[in-house]
Residue, then its C-alpha position, 0 to 999 in steps of 0.5 A: m125488625a125496628r132494630k134493622k129499619k133503625d140501622y138502615y136509616t142510620l146508613i142513609k144518614y151517614l151517606e148524606e153527612n159523610h159522603g155528600f149524597s142527596n137523600k135520594s142518593a143515599r137511600e139508592n145506595a142503601d138499597e143496594v146493600y140492605e138485602k145482603w145486610l139482612e142476610e149476613g148481618g153485621n155492621i151495615i155501614g161496614l158492608w156498604n164500605k166493603t161492597r164499594g171497596e173502601d176499608l173504613s173499619q174505624e167507621d163502625d162506631f161512627q153513630f157513637k162518635v157523631e153523638e159524641f162530637e156534638k155533645q162535645k161541640d155544645e161544650a165548647k159552645n158553652i165555654r165561647e159563650e161564658n167567655k164572650g168569645e168567637f170560637i169555631i171549631s174549625g179554627i179562627k182567633h178567639k178572646d180571653g186566652q181561651d184558644e188553646k183549650l178550645e182548639n185542644l177540645a176540638e181536636k180531642i173530640k173530633p173523630a178521624s172519620y168525621s171530617k166530611a160529616e162537619n159539612i165543610e165546604p170542600q176547596k174549589f178547583d183553582w180554575e184561574k191557575y188552570l187557564e193561566e197555565n193553559p192559554q190555548f183555551i183563550a181566543l180573542n172576541k173578534q167582534m168586540a175587538k173590531s168594535y172597539g177598534k183593536i183589529d180592523d178585520e175579524k179574519i186574522s192569523k192565529k199569531k196575529e190574534r195572540e199578539v192582540l190578546e197580550t195587549l187587551d184585558d179580559k173583556f175582550k177574551i173568550v174561553l173555549l168549551q173544553f176548558f169549561k168541561d175540564i174543570a168540571h170534571k176536575q172538581g167532580f160532579a154527580s150528575i148533569n141534567y138538561s130541561p127544554i124551554g118551549q117547544a124546539h123546532e128547526g129555527y129554535a132550541g132552548l135548555v136548562c142545564s142543571i149540574q149536582w156537583s160533588n159537594s151536593q151544591i146544584t148550579s143551573g144555566v140557561g141557554d138558547a139558540h136561534y137564527n139571530n143569535t148564532t153563527s152562519f154555521t152553527k144556526h144549523y145545530c140549534g140544539p147542540m148550541a143550546e146545550n153547550r150554552s147552558f152547560v158553560r153558564a152552569v159550570k161559570q155560576f159554580f165557579n163565578i167566572s165572569l169571562l165570556g164563553a166561546d159558545e155564549i156568542g154568535e154573529t151579530p146582525e148589522e143594524g136593522e139586519k135580520k137574518e133569514p133562516s135556511t130552514g124552518p116551518h115558514v120556509i117550508l110553507k114558502k116553497v109549497a106555495k111556489e111549487k104548487l101555487g106558483v106564488i113567490t111573495f107573501s103578498k101574493f100568497k095572501e091574495y091567493l088565500k082571498t081567492q080561495l075563500k071566494n071560490s070555497p066558502e064551505n071550506p076556507w083555509i082561513k077562518v073569520e076569527e083569523y081575518e084580523e091576525w092575517a091582516n097584520y101579518k107582513d112576511w112568511p115568518d109572522v105566520k104561526k107554526s100551527k097554521i102553517a102546518e095546517l096550510v101546507e097540508n091543504i096546498k099538497k092536496l091540490 
């Protein structure tokens, strides 16, 4: 049984080092073939490759090759130290004429099946070339272009937008969501997960997107959406907007992209302007107060609450410890959401 357990853990190590699996994923994959291997016997790594449709018979003695390779790497390291060189097995110029000797040694001892086990970072997809070949993914940041006097009005034709784009540098450009989806799939990833930030409601959503890439690297991005950082259309879809923004930022972090994603920006309010949301807890309170109490303004609603306290001191809607807090409220959105739910319930009972 000890021998069988040893082979099981050898497979886990093989999957982690040679196929880029995380420890958890490696164990899950090993579990898939473990029971079958106990029945059939043979080489567990070969069985795993067979079930995955791969013919990697040269990997059957993988563990031996790994140990041999590590041993020979140490030998190469000793040669480097003796000659005070800068040898790296993957190949960089070396001192004292040791290049040929060391390179030959590296090639001689390196198993063909060990290319992924060396932990060499895989080449990243060339997103700049892809963007250059697909200019349809680039759009004009009209807000910025207008603020810099590059255009007079944000409502311009597609033809005019293309003409303006050709004359401006990257800071005036934004990249569409589909581009980030494309390069993520072309690079390859193992998983995408989203975690909420705070409590979502009609006027707010926040998410953290974490992407585990094909090389096991993990990047993340934060995206939030609310009434003051979205457009007149997207403010009704705060959840999807937060999802898109967090995804775009996680992809940008992996590829080190400085360009702004189109989904990252919203309408910029004028100075001193605050967008009034069309939905949300305080909107419901305002609507119920108007329909049931005949109250339209917030100041009138506060007066009603004072009257209610005087008429029903045994069942006040506002408690003594809340007086100071309510004294500072200036408008409907200032009221806490938990209190709004309580007030709406009381009003509806009238």
